[in-house]
C-alpha positions in Angstrom: 91.3 -7.9 57.1 90.1 -10.2 54.5 87.2 -12.3 54.8 86.7 -15.2 52.0 83.5 -17.1 51.4 84.1 -20.3 49.6 83.8 -24.3 49.9 84.9 -26.5 52.3 87.4 -27.8 50.0 89.2 -25.1 49.4 89.7 -23.9 52.7 92.9 -25.7 53.6 95.3 -24.5 50.7 93.6 -20.9 50.6 94.2 -20.5 55.0 97.8 -22.2 54.3 98.6 -19.5 51.3 97.3 -16.6 53.3 99.3 -17.8 56.4 102.3 -18.0 54.2 102.4 -14.5 52.9 100.6 -13.1 56.1 97.6 -11.7 55.3 95.3 -11.3 58.2 91.9 -13.4 57.1 88.6 -15.3 57.8 87.5 -18.2 55.8 83.2 -18.6 55.4 82.1 -21.6 54.0 78.8 -20.0 54.3 77.3 -16.9 54.1 75.5 -17.5 57.8 78.9 -17.7 59.5 79.8 -14.7 58.6 80.0 -11.5 61.2 78.8 -8.4 60.9 81.9 -6.4 61.1 83.1 -3.9 58.6 86.4 -5.7 56.5 88.6 -4.9 53.8 88.4 -7.0 51.1 85.5 -9.6 50.3 87.0 -12.9 48.6 84.7 -14.8 46.4 86.2 -17.8 45.6 84.2 -20.9 43.9 81.6 -19.9 46.4 78.2 -21.4 45.0 75.9 -18.6 46.9 75.1 -15.4 45.9 76.6 -12.6 47.9 74.1 -10.1 48.9 74.5 -6.4 48.4 74.8 -5.5 51.7 77.6 -8.2 52.2 79.3 -6.6 49.5 78.9 -3.2 50.6 80.5 -4.1 53.8 84.3 -4.6 52.5 85.9 -0.8 52.6 88.2 -2.2 49.4 85.4 -3.7 47.6 84.9 -7.4 47.1 86.1 -9.8 44.0 85.5 -13.3 42.6 87.9 -16.1 41.3 85.8 -17.3 38.6 86.8 -20.8 36.8 86.0 -19.6 33.4 86.9 -16.7 31.0 84.7 -13.5 31.4 82.2 -11.9 30.4 82.0 -15.0 27.9 81.3 -17.9 29.9 79.2 -16.8 32.9 77.5 -18.3 35.5 77.4 -21.6 36.8 77.8 -24.0 34.1 80.5 -22.7 32.4 82.2 -26.0 32.1 79.4 -27.2 29.6 79.1 -24.1 27.7 82.8 -24.5 26.8 82.4 -28.5 26.5 79.9 -27.9 24.0 81.4 -25.3 21.7 84.7 -27.1 21.7 87.1 -25.0 23.3 90.8 -25.5 23.1 91.4 -22.1 24.6 90.1 -21.1 28.4 91.1 -19.0 31.0 90.2 -18.1 34.7 89.4 -14.7 36.0 89.6 -12.6 38.8 86.8 -9.5 38.7 85.4 -6.7 41.2 82.2 -7.6 42.0 78.4 -5.9 42.2 75.2 -6.9 42.9 75.1 -8.7 39.1 76.2 -11.9 38.8 79.8 -12.5 37.2 79.9 -9.2 35.9 81.9 -6.4 37.8 85.3 -5.1 36.5 87.6 -7.6 35.6 90.7 -7.2 37.1 93.1 -10.0 35.3 92.3 -13.0 32.9 94.7 -16.0 33.3 94.4 -17.3 29.6 96.1 -21.0 28.5 96.0 -23.2 26.0 93.5 -27.0 26.5 96.0 -28.8 23.8 92.3 -30.7 23.3 88.9 -30.5 23.3 87.8 -31.1 27.1 85.7 -34.1 27.4 84.3 -33.9 30.5 83.5 -31.5 33.0 85.3 -33.2 35.8 88.4 -33.2 33.3 87.8 -29.1 32.6 87.1 -28.5 36.2 90.4 -29.9 37.4 92.5 -27.6 34.8 90.6 -24.5 35.0 91.0 -25.0 39.2 94.5 -25.5 39.3 95.1 -22.3 37.1 92.7 -20.5 39.9 94.4 -21.1 42.5 97.6 -19.9 40.4 95.7 -16.7 39.8 95.0 -16.2 43.2 98.4 -17.0 44.7 99.5 -14.2 41.9 97.1 -11.6 42.7 95.2 -11.4 46.3 98.2 -9.4 47.7 98.1 -7.1 44.9 94.3 -6.6 44.9 94.7 -6.3 48.7 97.2 -3.5 48.5 96.1 -1.6 45.6 
């Protein structure tokens, strides 16, 4: 069983994909919805709140975070603003194991890509990042769950 914590706007695509590969899952849009039962793998997919240490410990195979920026350079919630300020033309999205600290933990994979030009808005870079982040999710979630 996978427990996915995400924003409402990502629920349908995540649910459809996990159903298509027949991975047993529950999706939560707030921590208060989650149950106190143990589960195999925890996933934070652009979840806007910190996952508590007690919830991290409930996942037998650990908890992973899908982060819409390249770690460790672009940690935290202001990665897009920093990238625009730094005039980045190369970018990436990351999946990593979570620990008690924010956007730290062992990196599993980074999907790097060229931006072709410097992004000019948070919305522009966000849209590009989220496209590649869902690609990374589809490429890695089954492998992470099975290992």
